[in-house]
PDBQT receptor file of N, H, CA, C and O in Angstrom, charges set to zero:
ATOM      1  N   MET A   1      61.888  29.311  76.589  1.00  0.00    +0.000 N 
ATOM      2  CA  MET A   1      61.291  28.098  76.054  1.00  0.00    +0.000 C 
ATOM      3  C   MET A   1      61.686  27.954  74.595  1.00  0.00    +0.000 C 
ATOM      4  O   MET A   1      61.539  28.881  73.799  1.00  0.00    +0.000 OA
ATOM      5  N   SER A   2      62.178  26.800  74.269  1.00  0.00    +0.000 N 
ATOM      6  H   SER A   2      62.298  26.046  74.915  1.00  0.00    +0.000 HD
ATOM      7  CA  SER A   2      62.566  26.481  72.899  1.00  0.00    +0.000 C 
ATOM      8  C   SER A   2      61.845  25.205  72.498  1.00  0.00    +0.000 C 
ATOM      9  O   SER A   2      61.945  24.195  73.195  1.00  0.00    +0.000 OA
ATOM     10  N   LEU A   3      61.119  25.235  71.386  1.00  0.00    +0.000 N 
ATOM     11  H   LEU A   3      61.037  26.055  70.820  1.00  0.00    +0.000 HD
ATOM     12  CA  LEU A   3      60.388  24.052  70.944  1.00  0.00    +0.000 C 
ATOM     13  C   LEU A   3      61.298  23.103  70.185  1.00  0.00    +0.000 C 
ATOM     14  O   LEU A   3      62.204  23.515  69.461  1.00  0.00    +0.000 OA
ATOM     15  N   ALA A   4      61.028  21.825  70.373  1.00  0.00    +0.000 N 
ATOM     16  H   ALA A   4      60.291  21.490  70.961  1.00  0.00    +0.000 HD
ATOM     17  CA  ALA A   4      61.759  20.777  69.671  1.00  0.00    +0.000 C 
ATOM     18  C   ALA A   4      60.745  19.816  69.067  1.00  0.00    +0.000 C 
ATOM     19  O   ALA A   4      59.700  19.552  69.661  1.00  0.00    +0.000 OA
ATOM     20  N   GLU A   5      61.054  19.302  67.897  1.00  0.00    +0.000 N 
ATOM     21  H   GLU A   5      61.903  19.516  67.414  1.00  0.00    +0.000 HD
ATOM     22  CA  GLU A   5      60.148  18.368  67.237  1.00  0.00    +0.000 C 
ATOM     23  C   GLU A   5      60.309  16.971  67.823  1.00  0.00    +0.000 C 
ATOM     24  O   GLU A   5      61.393  16.388  67.795  1.00  0.00    +0.000 OA
ATOM     25  N   LEU A   6      59.220  16.455  68.349  1.00  0.00    +0.000 N 
ATOM     26  H   LEU A   6      58.340  16.929  68.372  1.00  0.00    +0.000 HD
ATOM     27  CA  LEU A   6      59.207  15.095  68.883  1.00  0.00    +0.000 C 
ATOM     28  C   LEU A   6      59.109  14.084  67.743  1.00  0.00    +0.000 C 
ATOM     29  O   LEU A   6      59.732  13.023  67.787  1.00  0.00    +0.000 OA
ATOM     30  N   GLY A   7      58.330  14.420  66.737  1.00  0.00    +0.000 N 
ATOM     31  H   GLY A   7      57.824  15.282  66.702  1.00  0.00    +0.000 HD
ATOM     32  CA  GLY A   7      58.185  13.527  65.596  1.00  0.00    +0.000 C 
ATOM     33  C   GLY A   7      57.045  13.969  64.711  1.00  0.00    +0.000 C 
ATOM     34  O   GLY A   7      56.370  14.961  64.985  1.00  0.00    +0.000 OA
ATOM     35  N   ARG A   8      56.840  13.209  63.636  1.00  0.00    +0.000 N 
ATOM     36  H   ARG A   8      57.388  12.403  63.414  1.00  0.00    +0.000 HD
ATOM     37  CA  ARG A   8      55.754  13.475  62.685  1.00  0.00    +0.000 C 
ATOM     38  C   ARG A   8      54.843  12.252  62.674  1.00  0.00    +0.000 C 
ATOM     39  O   ARG A   8      55.290  11.110  62.564  1.00  0.00    +0.000 OA
ATOM     40  N   PHE A   9      53.556  12.536  62.791  1.00  0.00    +0.000 N 
ATOM     41  H   PHE A   9      53.193  13.464  62.880  1.00  0.00    +0.000 HD
ATOM     42  CA  PHE A   9      52.584  11.466  62.961  1.00  0.00    +0.000 C 
ATOM     43  C   PHE A   9      51.364  11.749  62.096  1.00  0.00    +0.000 C 
ATOM     44  O   PHE A   9      51.188  12.857  61.590  1.00  0.00    +0.000 OA
ATOM     45  N   SER A  10      50.521  10.726  61.934  1.00  0.00    +0.000 N 
ATOM     46  H   SER A  10      50.664   9.826  62.345  1.00  0.00    +0.000 HD
ATOM     47  CA  SER A  10      49.247  10.976  61.272  1.00  0.00    +0.000 C 
ATOM     48  C   SER A  10      48.460  11.956  62.152  1.00  0.00    +0.000 C 
ATOM     49  O   SER A  10      48.761  12.113  63.335  1.00  0.00    +0.000 OA
ATOM     50  N   ARG A  11      47.470  12.600  61.578  1.00  0.00    +0.000 N 
ATOM     51  H   ARG A  11      47.226  12.473  60.617  1.00  0.00    +0.000 HD
ATOM     52  CA  ARG A  11      46.707  13.606  62.321  1.00  0.00    +0.000 C 
ATOM     53  C   ARG A  11      46.097  13.002  63.588  1.00  0.00    +0.000 C 
ATOM     54  O   ARG A  11      46.196  13.598  64.661  1.00  0.00    +0.000 OA
ATOM     55  N   ASN A  12      45.477  11.845  63.480  1.00  0.00    +0.000 N 
ATOM     56  H   ASN A  12      45.396  11.361  62.609  1.00  0.00    +0.000 HD
ATOM     57  CA  ASN A  12      44.847  11.223  64.644  1.00  0.00    +0.000 C 
ATOM     58  C   ASN A  12      45.870  10.814  65.700  1.00  0.00    +0.000 C 
ATOM     59  O   ASN A  12      45.656  11.033  66.892  1.00  0.00    +0.000 OA
ATOM     60  N   GLU A  13      46.969  10.226  65.269  1.00  0.00    +0.000 N 
ATOM     61  H   GLU A  13      47.143  10.048  64.300  1.00  0.00    +0.000 HD
ATOM     62  CA  GLU A  13      48.022   9.838  66.219  1.00  0.00    +0.000 C 
ATOM     63  C   GLU A  13      48.566  11.062  66.946  1.00  0.00    +0.000 C 
ATOM     64  O   GLU A  13      48.810  11.019  68.152  1.00  0.00    +0.000 OA
ATOM     65  N   ALA A  14      48.754  12.146  66.210  1.00  0.00    +0.000 N 
ATOM     66  H   ALA A  14      48.556  12.180  65.231  1.00  0.00    +0.000 HD
ATOM     67  CA  ALA A  14      49.291  13.365  66.813  1.00  0.00    +0.000 C 
ATOM     68  C   ALA A  14      48.358  13.912  67.880  1.00  0.00    +0.000 C 
ATOM     69  O   ALA A  14      48.815  14.334  68.942  1.00  0.00    +0.000 OA
ATOM     70  N   MET A  15      47.056  13.911  67.614  1.00  0.00    +0.000 N 
ATOM     71  H   MET A  15      46.685  13.568  66.751  1.00  0.00    +0.000 HD
ATOM     72  CA  MET A  15      46.095  14.435  68.590  1.00  0.00    +0.000 C 
ATOM     73  C   MET A  15      46.071  13.564  69.855  1.00  0.00    +0.000 C 
ATOM     74  O   MET A  15      45.990  14.075  70.971  1.00  0.00    +0.000 OA
ATOM     75  N   ILE A  16      46.142  12.259  69.661  1.00  0.00    +0.000 N 
ATOM     76  H   ILE A  16      46.208  11.843  68.753  1.00  0.00    +0.000 HD
ATOM     77  CA  ILE A  16      46.178  11.342  70.803  1.00  0.00    +0.000 C 
ATOM     78  C   ILE A  16      47.466  11.550  71.591  1.00  0.00    +0.000 C 
ATOM     79  O   ILE A  16      47.447  11.576  72.822  1.00  0.00    +0.000 OA
ATOM     80  N   LEU A  17      48.574  11.697  70.892  1.00  0.00    +0.000 N 
ATOM     81  H   LEU A  17      48.590  11.676  69.893  1.00  0.00    +0.000 HD
ATOM     82  CA  LEU A  17      49.865  11.885  71.547  1.00  0.00    +0.000 C 
ATOM     83  C   LEU A  17      49.912  13.186  72.334  1.00  0.00    +0.000 C 
ATOM     84  O   LEU A  17      50.413  13.210  73.458  1.00  0.00    +0.000 OA
ATOM     85  N   VAL A  18      49.402  14.256  71.766  1.00  0.00    +0.000 N 
ATOM     86  H   VAL A  18      48.995  14.237  70.852  1.00  0.00    +0.000 HD
ATOM     87  CA  VAL A  18      49.371  15.541  72.484  1.00  0.00    +0.000 C 
ATOM     88  C   VAL A  18      48.592  15.373  73.786  1.00  0.00    +0.000 C 
ATOM     89  O   VAL A  18      49.032  15.847  74.833  1.00  0.00    +0.000 OA
ATOM     90  N   GLY A  19      47.454  14.710  73.733  1.00  0.00    +0.000 N 
ATOM     91  H   GLY A  19      47.097  14.325  72.882  1.00  0.00    +0.000 HD
ATOM     92  CA  GLY A  19      46.668  14.472  74.939  1.00  0.00    +0.000 C 
ATOM     93  C   GLY A  19      47.403  13.621  75.956  1.00  0.00    +0.000 C 
ATOM     94  O   GLY A  19      47.361  13.905  77.153  1.00  0.00    +0.000 OA
ATOM     95  N   ALA A  20      48.080  12.573  75.486  1.00  0.00    +0.000 N 
ATOM     96  H   ALA A  20      48.114  12.342  74.514  1.00  0.00    +0.000 HD
ATOM     97  CA  ALA A  20      48.823  11.696  76.392  1.00  0.00    +0.000 C 
ATOM     98  C   ALA A  20      49.982  12.430  77.053  1.00  0.00    +0.000 C 
ATOM     99  O   ALA A  20      50.237  12.250  78.244  1.00  0.00    +0.000 OA
ATOM    100  N   LEU A  21      50.677  13.250  76.287  1.00  0.00    +0.000 N 
ATOM    101  H   LEU A  21      50.470  13.396  75.320  1.00  0.00    +0.000 HD
ATOM    102  CA  LEU A  21      51.793  14.019  76.852  1.00  0.00    +0.000 C 
ATOM    103  C   LEU A  21      51.288  15.012  77.893  1.00  0.00    +0.000 C 
ATOM    104  O   LEU A  21      51.860  15.135  78.977  1.00  0.00    +0.000 OA
ATOM    105  N   GLU A  22      50.216  15.713  77.555  1.00  0.00    +0.000 N 
ATOM    106  H   GLU A  22      49.752  15.612  76.675  1.00  0.00    +0.000 HD
ATOM    107  CA  GLU A  22      49.686  16.695  78.496  1.00  0.00    +0.000 C 
ATOM    108  C   GLU A  22      49.165  16.024  79.761  1.00  0.00    +0.000 C 
ATOM    109  O   GLU A  22      49.248  16.608  80.842  1.00  0.00    +0.000 OA
ATOM    110  N   ALA A  23      48.633  14.813  79.652  1.00  0.00    +0.000 N 
ATOM    111  H   ALA A  23      48.566  14.338  78.775  1.00  0.00    +0.000 HD
ATOM    112  CA  ALA A  23      48.187  14.067  80.827  1.00  0.00    +0.000 C 
ATOM    113  C   ALA A  23      49.354  13.721  81.742  1.00  0.00    +0.000 C 
ATOM    114  O   ALA A  23      49.175  13.537  82.946  1.00  0.00    +0.000 OA
ATOM    115  N   GLN A  24      50.558  13.632  81.161  1.00  0.00    +0.000 N 
ATOM    116  H   GLN A  24      50.704  13.781  80.183  1.00  0.00    +0.000 HD
ATOM    117  CA  GLN A  24      51.763  13.342  81.943  1.00  0.00    +0.000 C 
ATOM    118  C   GLN A  24      52.479  14.617  82.387  1.00  0.00    +0.000 C 
ATOM    119  O   GLN A  24      53.568  14.556  82.958  1.00  0.00    +0.000 OA
ATOM    120  N   GLY A  25      51.862  15.770  82.121  1.00  0.00    +0.000 N 
ATOM    121  H   GLY A  25      50.977  15.819  81.658  1.00  0.00    +0.000 HD
ATOM    122  CA  GLY A  25      52.450  17.041  82.545  1.00  0.00    +0.000 C 
ATOM    123  C   GLY A  25      53.428  17.654  81.569  1.00  0.00    +0.000 C 
ATOM    124  O   GLY A  25      54.173  18.565  81.929  1.00  0.00    +0.000 OA
ATOM    125  N   ILE A  26      53.439  17.169  80.341  1.00  0.00    +0.000 N 
ATOM    126  H   ILE A  26      52.834  16.428  80.050  1.00  0.00    +0.000 HD
ATOM    127  CA  ILE A  26      54.339  17.707  79.318  1.00  0.00    +0.000 C 
ATOM    128  C   ILE A  26      53.507  18.490  78.308  1.00  0.00    +0.000 C 
ATOM    129  O   ILE A  26      52.771  17.888  77.526  1.00  0.00    +0.000 OA
ATOM    130  N   PRO A  27      53.608  19.806  78.306  1.00  0.00    +0.000 N 
ATOM    131  CA  PRO A  27      52.869  20.589  77.319  1.00  0.00    +0.000 C 
ATOM    132  C   PRO A  27      53.341  20.238  75.903  1.00  0.00    +0.000 C 
ATOM    133  O   PRO A  27      54.538  20.117  75.644  1.00  0.00    +0.000 OA
ATOM    134  N   ALA A  28      52.384  20.080  75.007  1.00  0.00    +0.000 N 
ATOM    135  H   ALA A  28      51.411  20.178  75.217  1.00  0.00    +0.000 HD
ATOM    136  CA  ALA A  28      52.701  19.720  73.624  1.00  0.00    +0.000 C 
ATOM    137  C   ALA A  28      51.743  20.450  72.694  1.00  0.00    +0.000 C 
ATOM    138  O   ALA A  28      50.643  20.842  73.085  1.00  0.00    +0.000 OA
ATOM    139  N   ILE A  29      52.183  20.621  71.464  1.00  0.00    +0.000 N 
ATOM    140  H   ILE A  29      53.076  20.303  71.146  1.00  0.00    +0.000 HD
ATOM    141  CA  ILE A  29      51.360  21.270  70.455  1.00  0.00    +0.000 C 
ATOM    142  C   ILE A  29      51.559  20.557  69.124  1.00  0.00    +0.000 C 
ATOM    143  O   ILE A  29      52.649  20.077  68.811  1.00  0.00    +0.000 OA
ATOM    144  N   ALA A  30      50.477  20.501  68.349  1.00  0.00    +0.000 N 
ATOM    145  H   ALA A  30      49.592  20.891  68.603  1.00  0.00    +0.000 HD
ATOM    146  CA  ALA A  30      50.539  19.886  67.027  1.00  0.00    +0.000 C 
ATOM    147  C   ALA A  30      50.613  20.991  65.985  1.00  0.00    +0.000 C 
ATOM    148  O   ALA A  30      49.762  21.880  65.956  1.00  0.00    +0.000 OA
ATOM    149  N   PHE A  31      51.619  20.939  65.137  1.00  0.00    +0.000 N 
ATOM    150  H   PHE A  31      52.310  20.217  65.160  1.00  0.00    +0.000 HD
ATOM    151  CA  PHE A  31      51.768  21.888  64.041  1.00  0.00    +0.000 C 
ATOM    152  C   PHE A  31      51.308  21.211  62.751  1.00  0.00    +0.000 C 
ATOM    153  O   PHE A  31      51.439  19.997  62.599  1.00  0.00    +0.000 OA
ATOM    154  N   ASP A  32      50.777  21.990  61.840  1.00  0.00    +0.000 N 
ATOM    155  H   ASP A  32      50.670  22.976  61.963  1.00  0.00    +0.000 HD
ATOM    156  CA  ASP A  32      50.381  21.542  60.501  1.00  0.00    +0.000 C 
ATOM    157  C   ASP A  32      49.124  20.680  60.500  1.00  0.00    +0.000 C 
ATOM    158  O   ASP A  32      48.840  20.018  59.503  1.00  0.00    +0.000 OA
ATOM    159  N   GLU A  33      48.365  20.673  61.593  1.00  0.00    +0.000 N 
ATOM    160  H   GLU A  33      48.596  21.211  62.404  1.00  0.00    +0.000 HD
ATOM    161  CA  GLU A  33      47.205  19.794  61.657  1.00  0.00    +0.000 C 
ATOM    162  C   GLU A  33      46.113  20.180  60.665  1.00  0.00    +0.000 C 
ATOM    163  O   GLU A  33      45.306  19.334  60.279  1.00  0.00    +0.000 OA
ATOM    164  N   GLY A  34      46.075  21.436  60.251  1.00  0.00    +0.000 N 
ATOM    165  H   GLY A  34      46.730  22.123  60.564  1.00  0.00    +0.000 HD
ATOM    166  CA  GLY A  34      45.068  21.861  59.299  1.00  0.00    +0.000 C 
ATOM    167  C   GLY A  34      45.623  22.091  57.901  1.00  0.00    +0.000 C 
ATOM    168  O   GLY A  34      44.945  22.669  57.052  1.00  0.00    +0.000 OA
ATOM    169  N   ALA A  35      46.822  21.654  57.660  1.00  0.00    +0.000 N 
ATOM    170  H   ALA A  35      47.373  21.185  58.350  1.00  0.00    +0.000 HD
ATOM    171  CA  ALA A  35      47.454  21.890  56.358  1.00  0.00    +0.000 C 
ATOM    172  C   ALA A  35      46.669  21.214  55.239  1.00  0.00    +0.000 C 
ATOM    173  O   ALA A  35      46.270  20.056  55.358  1.00  0.00    +0.000 OA
ATOM    174  N   SER A  36      46.461  21.924  54.194  1.00  0.00    +0.000 N 
ATOM    175  H   SER A  36      46.785  22.865  54.097  1.00  0.00    +0.000 HD
ATOM    176  CA  SER A  36      45.795  21.437  52.978  1.00  0.00    +0.000 C 
ATOM    177  C   SER A  36      44.380  20.937  53.228  1.00  0.00    +0.000 C 
ATOM    178  O   SER A  36      43.906  20.038  52.534  1.00  0.00    +0.000 OA
ATOM    179  N   ILE A  37      43.711  21.509  54.204  1.00  0.00    +0.000 N 
ATOM    180  H   ILE A  37      44.096  22.239  54.768  1.00  0.00    +0.000 HD
ATOM    181  CA  ILE A  37      42.336  21.100  54.475  1.00  0.00    +0.000 C 
ATOM    182  C   ILE A  37      41.421  21.447  53.299  1.00  0.00    +0.000 C 
ATOM    183  O   ILE A  37      40.414  20.778  53.068  1.00  0.00    +0.000 OA
ATOM    184  N   ALA A  38      41.777  22.490  52.566  1.00  0.00    +0.000 N 
ATOM    185  H   ALA A  38      42.595  23.034  52.754  1.00  0.00    +0.000 HD
ATOM    186  CA  ALA A  38      40.927  22.944  51.460  1.00  0.00    +0.000 C 
ATOM    187  C   ALA A  38      40.872  21.945  50.316  1.00  0.00    +0.000 C 
ATOM    188  O   ALA A  38      39.840  21.826  49.656  1.00  0.00    +0.000 OA
ATOM    189  N   ASP A  39      41.961  21.225  50.065  1.00  0.00    +0.000 N 
ATOM    190  H   ASP A  39      42.799  21.322  50.601  1.00  0.00    +0.000 HD
ATOM    191  CA  ASP A  39      41.937  20.294  48.935  1.00  0.00    +0.000 C 
ATOM    192  C   ASP A  39      41.711  18.842  49.362  1.00  0.00    +0.000 C 
ATOM    193  O   ASP A  39      41.811  17.933  48.538  1.00  0.00    +0.000 OA
ATOM    194  N   GLY A  40      41.412  18.621  50.621  1.00  0.00    +0.000 N 
ATOM    195  H   GLY A  40      41.331  19.359  51.290  1.00  0.00    +0.000 HD
ATOM    196  CA  GLY A  40      41.065  17.286  51.095  1.00  0.00    +0.000 C 
ATOM    197  C   GLY A  40      42.226  16.374  51.409  1.00  0.00    +0.000 C 
ATOM    198  O   GLY A  40      42.017  15.185  51.649  1.00  0.00    +0.000 OA
ATOM    199  N   SER A  41      43.443  16.885  51.416  1.00  0.00    +0.000 N 
ATOM    200  H   SER A  41      43.613  17.851  51.221  1.00  0.00    +0.000 HD
ATOM    201  CA  SER A  41      44.593  16.020  51.686  1.00  0.00    +0.000 C 
ATOM    202  C   SER A  41      45.111  16.168  53.112  1.00  0.00    +0.000 C 
ATOM    203  O   SER A  41      46.260  15.826  53.392  1.00  0.00    +0.000 OA
ATOM    204  N   GLN A  42      44.283  16.669  54.002  1.00  0.00    +0.000 N 
ATOM    205  H   GLN A  42      43.350  16.947  53.774  1.00  0.00    +0.000 HD
ATOM    206  CA  GLN A  42      44.736  16.919  55.365  1.00  0.00    +0.000 C 
ATOM    207  C   GLN A  42      45.193  15.661  56.100  1.00  0.00    +0.000 C 
ATOM    208  O   GLN A  42      46.022  15.754  57.006  1.00  0.00    +0.000 OA
ATOM    209  N   PHE A  43      44.681  14.502  55.737  1.00  0.00    +0.000 N 
ATOM    210  H   PHE A  43      44.008  14.426  55.001  1.00  0.00    +0.000 HD
ATOM    211  CA  PHE A  43      45.070  13.278  56.425  1.00  0.00    +0.000 C 
ATOM    212  C   PHE A  43      46.332  12.652  55.834  1.00  0.00    +0.000 C 
ATOM    213  O   PHE A  43      46.843  11.664  56.361  1.00  0.00    +0.000 OA
ATOM    214  N   LEU A  44      46.831  13.225  54.742  1.00  0.00    +0.000 N 
ATOM    215  H   LEU A  44      46.416  14.028  54.314  1.00  0.00    +0.000 HD
ATOM    216  CA  LEU A  44      48.031  12.701  54.099  1.00  0.00    +0.000 C 
ATOM    217  C   LEU A  44      49.297  13.427  54.526  1.00  0.00    +0.000 C 
ATOM    218  O   LEU A  44      50.404  12.924  54.330  1.00  0.00    +0.000 OA
ATOM    219  N   ILE A  45      49.136  14.605  55.107  1.00  0.00    +0.000 N 
ATOM    220  H   ILE A  45      48.237  15.014  55.266  1.00  0.00    +0.000 HD
ATOM    221  CA  ILE A  45      50.288  15.418  55.488  1.00  0.00    +0.000 C 
ATOM    222  C   ILE A  45      50.624  15.138  56.952  1.00  0.00    +0.000 C 
ATOM    223  O   ILE A  45      49.758  15.279  57.814  1.00  0.00    +0.000 OA
ATOM    224  N   PRO A  46      51.856  14.747  57.248  1.00  0.00    +0.000 N 
ATOM    225  CA  PRO A  46      52.229  14.462  58.639  1.00  0.00    +0.000 C 
ATOM    226  C   PRO A  46      52.086  15.704  59.520  1.00  0.00    +0.000 C 
ATOM    227  O   PRO A  46      52.322  16.831  59.086  1.00  0.00    +0.000 OA
ATOM    228  N   VAL A  47      51.697  15.460  60.753  1.00  0.00    +0.000 N 
ATOM    229  H   VAL A  47      51.505  14.544  61.105  1.00  0.00    +0.000 HD
ATOM    230  CA  VAL A  47      51.544  16.517  61.747  1.00  0.00    +0.000 C 
ATOM    231  C   VAL A  47      52.755  16.454  62.667  1.00  0.00    +0.000 C 
ATOM    232  O   VAL A  47      53.098  15.391  63.185  1.00  0.00    +0.000 OA
ATOM    233  N   ARG A  48      53.401  17.601  62.868  1.00  0.00    +0.000 N 
ATOM    234  H   ARG A  48      53.122  18.464  62.448  1.00  0.00    +0.000 HD
ATOM    235  CA  ARG A  48      54.558  17.661  63.756  1.00  0.00    +0.000 C 
ATOM    236  C   ARG A  48      54.082  17.871  65.191  1.00  0.00    +0.000 C 
ATOM    237  O   ARG A  48      53.293  18.777  65.459  1.00  0.00    +0.000 OA
ATOM    238  N   VAL A  49      54.553  17.048  66.096  1.00  0.00    +0.000 N 
ATOM    239  H   VAL A  49      55.194  16.312  65.878  1.00  0.00    +0.000 HD
ATOM    240  CA  VAL A  49      54.280  17.231  67.521  1.00  0.00    +0.000 C 
ATOM    241  C   VAL A  49      55.512  17.879  68.132  1.00  0.00    +0.000 C 
ATOM    242  O   VAL A  49      56.626  17.363  68.043  1.00  0.00    +0.000 OA
ATOM    243  N   MET A  50      55.273  19.032  68.757  1.00  0.00    +0.000 N 
ATOM    244  H   MET A  50      54.368  19.451  68.829  1.00  0.00    +0.000 HD
ATOM    245  CA  MET A  50      56.356  19.831  69.323  1.00  0.00    +0.000 C 
ATOM    246  C   MET A  50      56.226  19.880  70.844  1.00  0.00    +0.000 C 
ATOM    247  O   MET A  50      55.124  19.965  71.386  1.00  0.00    +0.000 OA
ATOM    248  N   VAL A  51      57.368  19.826  71.517  1.00  0.00    +0.000 N 
ATOM    249  H   VAL A  51      58.263  19.757  71.077  1.00  0.00    +0.000 HD
ATOM    250  CA  VAL A  51      57.425  19.957  72.978  1.00  0.00    +0.000 C 
ATOM    251  C   VAL A  51      58.566  20.901  73.327  1.00  0.00    +0.000 C 
ATOM    252  O   VAL A  51      59.402  21.223  72.482  1.00  0.00    +0.000 OA
ATOM    253  N   ASP A  52      58.591  21.335  74.564  1.00  0.00    +0.000 N 
ATOM    254  H   ASP A  52      57.912  21.074  75.250  1.00  0.00    +0.000 HD
ATOM    255  CA  ASP A  52      59.709  22.144  75.028  1.00  0.00    +0.000 C 
ATOM    256  C   ASP A  52      60.979  21.288  74.951  1.00  0.00    +0.000 C 
ATOM    257  O   ASP A  52      60.953  20.099  75.267  1.00  0.00    +0.000 OA
ATOM    258  N   ALA A  53      62.062  21.890  74.538  1.00  0.00    +0.000 N 
ATOM    259  H   ALA A  53      62.083  22.856  74.281  1.00  0.00    +0.000 HD
ATOM    260  CA  ALA A  53      63.325  21.152  74.389  1.00  0.00    +0.000 C 
ATOM    261  C   ALA A  53      63.733  20.464  75.691  1.00  0.00    +0.000 C 
ATOM    262  O   ALA A  53      64.338  19.393  75.664  1.00  0.00    +0.000 OA
ATOM    263  N   ASP A  54      63.405  21.074  76.822  1.00  0.00    +0.000 N 
ATOM    264  H   ASP A  54      62.914  21.944  76.844  1.00  0.00    +0.000 HD
ATOM    265  CA  ASP A  54      63.748  20.473  78.112  1.00  0.00    +0.000 C 
ATOM    266  C   ASP A  54      62.932  19.208  78.400  1.00  0.00    +0.000 C 
ATOM    267  O   ASP A  54      63.342  18.381  79.214  1.00  0.00    +0.000 OA
ATOM    268  N   ASP A  55      61.789  19.054  77.743  1.00  0.00    +0.000 N 
ATOM    269  H   ASP A  55      61.455  19.725  77.082  1.00  0.00    +0.000 HD
ATOM    270  CA  ASP A  55      60.914  17.899  77.962  1.00  0.00    +0.000 C 
ATOM    271  C   ASP A  55      61.090  16.816  76.899  1.00  0.00    +0.000 C 
ATOM    272  O   ASP A  55      60.428  15.779  76.959  1.00  0.00    +0.000 OA
ATOM    273  N   LEU A  56      61.960  17.041  75.943  1.00  0.00    +0.000 N 
ATOM    274  H   LEU A  56      62.498  17.883  75.894  1.00  0.00    +0.000 HD
ATOM    275  CA  LEU A  56      62.072  16.140  74.797  1.00  0.00    +0.000 C 
ATOM    276  C   LEU A  56      62.426  14.709  75.206  1.00  0.00    +0.000 C 
ATOM    277  O   LEU A  56      61.816  13.767  74.701  1.00  0.00    +0.000 OA
ATOM    278  N   ALA A  57      63.364  14.528  76.079  1.00  0.00    +0.000 N 
ATOM    279  H   ALA A  57      63.859  15.294  76.489  1.00  0.00    +0.000 HD
ATOM    280  CA  ALA A  57      63.763  13.172  76.490  1.00  0.00    +0.000 C 
ATOM    281  C   ALA A  57      62.610  12.443  77.174  1.00  0.00    +0.000 C 
ATOM    282  O   ALA A  57      62.375  11.266  76.901  1.00  0.00    +0.000 OA
ATOM    283  N   ASP A  58      61.894  13.124  78.053  1.00  0.00    +0.000 N 
ATOM    284  H   ASP A  58      62.084  14.080  78.274  1.00  0.00    +0.000 HD
ATOM    285  CA  ASP A  58      60.749  12.504  78.723  1.00  0.00    +0.000 C 
ATOM    286  C   ASP A  58      59.645  12.171  77.727  1.00  0.00    +0.000 C 
ATOM    287  O   ASP A  58      59.016  11.117  77.822  1.00  0.00    +0.000 OA
ATOM    288  N   ALA A  59      59.407  13.070  76.769  1.00  0.00    +0.000 N 
ATOM    289  H   ALA A  59      59.918  13.927  76.692  1.00  0.00    +0.000 HD
ATOM    290  CA  ALA A  59      58.375  12.840  75.753  1.00  0.00    +0.000 C 
ATOM    291  C   ALA A  59      58.745  11.643  74.886  1.00  0.00    +0.000 C 
ATOM    292  O   ALA A  59      57.882  10.832  74.548  1.00  0.00    +0.000 OA
ATOM    293  N   ARG A  60      60.015  11.526  74.524  1.00  0.00    +0.000 N 
ATOM    294  H   ARG A  60      60.716  12.184  74.798  1.00  0.00    +0.000 HD
ATOM    295  CA  ARG A  60      60.458  10.374  73.726  1.00  0.00    +0.000 C 
ATOM    296  C   ARG A  60      60.261   9.065  74.489  1.00  0.00    +0.000 C 
ATOM    297  O   ARG A  60      59.915   8.042  73.896  1.00  0.00    +0.000 OA
ATOM    298  N   ALA A  61      60.480   9.099  75.788  1.00  0.00    +0.000 N 
ATOM    299  H   ALA A  61      60.762   9.929  76.269  1.00  0.00    +0.000 HD
ATOM    300  CA  ALA A  61      60.288   7.908  76.610  1.00  0.00    +0.000 C 
ATOM    301  C   ALA A  61      58.820   7.497  76.637  1.00  0.00    +0.000 C 
ATOM    302  O   ALA A  61      58.507   6.307  76.627  1.00  0.00    +0.000 OA
ATOM    303  N   ILE A  62      57.924   8.470  76.670  1.00  0.00    +0.000 N 
ATOM    304  H   ILE A  62      58.178   9.437  76.678  1.00  0.00    +0.000 HD
ATOM    305  CA  ILE A  62      56.489   8.166  76.656  1.00  0.00    +0.000 C 
ATOM    306  C   ILE A  62      56.087   7.555  75.324  1.00  0.00    +0.000 C 
ATOM    307  O   ILE A  62      55.307   6.603  75.286  1.00  0.00    +0.000 OA
ATOM    308  N   VAL A  63      56.616   8.098  74.229  1.00  0.00    +0.000 N 
ATOM    309  H   VAL A  63      57.249   8.871  74.260  1.00  0.00    +0.000 HD
ATOM    310  CA  VAL A  63      56.322   7.553  72.901  1.00  0.00    +0.000 C 
ATOM    311  C   VAL A  63      56.865   6.132  72.792  1.00  0.00    +0.000 C 
ATOM    312  O   VAL A  63      56.183   5.248  72.274  1.00  0.00    +0.000 OA
ATOM    313  N   ALA A  64      58.071   5.909  73.271  1.00  0.00    +0.000 N 
ATOM    314  H   ALA A  64      58.624   6.628  73.692  1.00  0.00    +0.000 HD
ATOM    315  CA  ALA A  64      58.680   4.577  73.196  1.00  0.00    +0.000 C 
ATOM    316  C   ALA A  64      57.882   3.552  74.027  1.00  0.00    +0.000 C 
ATOM    317  O   ALA A  64      57.707   2.408  73.607  1.00  0.00    +0.000 OA
ATOM    318  N   ALA A  65      57.409   3.970  75.191  1.00  0.00    +0.000 N 
ATOM    319  H   ALA A  65      57.551   4.899  75.532  1.00  0.00    +0.000 HD
ATOM    320  CA  ALA A  65      56.644   3.076  76.042  1.00  0.00    +0.000 C 
ATOM    321  C   ALA A  65      55.299   2.717  75.419  1.00  0.00    +0.000 C 
ATOM    322  O   ALA A  65      54.765   1.634  75.658  1.00  0.00    +0.000 OA
ATOM    323  N   ALA A  66      54.756   3.637  74.618  1.00  0.00    +0.000 N 
ATOM    324  H   ALA A  66      55.191   4.517  74.425  1.00  0.00    +0.000 HD
ATOM    325  CA  ALA A  66      53.468   3.401  73.972  1.00  0.00    +0.000 C 
ATOM    326  C   ALA A  66      53.603   2.464  72.768  1.00  0.00    +0.000 C 
ATOM    327  O   ALA A  66      52.625   1.884  72.296  1.00  0.00    +0.000 OA
ATOM    328  N   GLY A  67      54.826   2.335  72.293  1.00  0.00    +0.000 N 
ATOM    329  H   GLY A  67      55.620   2.806  72.676  1.00  0.00    +0.000 HD
ATOM    330  CA  GLY A  67      55.058   1.434  71.165  1.00  0.00    +0.000 C 
ATOM    331  C   GLY A  67      54.749   2.089  69.900  1.00  0.00    +0.000 C 
ATOM    332  O   GLY A  67      54.886   1.479  68.839  1.00  0.00    +0.000 OA
TER     333      GLY A  67
């Protein structure tokens, strides 16, 4: 398994996207979701959504369909 970055999103968008991908059978994980929580800038730092490299094309199609 090799992880690939699907994209960088706001924290809320990333959490919704991870759920949507997993609902479609694509395991996903959000990286950096807790970054800088101590200084209150956690909502300003983009969250990376990662998927298996083999699922990247399907994940991109789901993101594109969602607009």
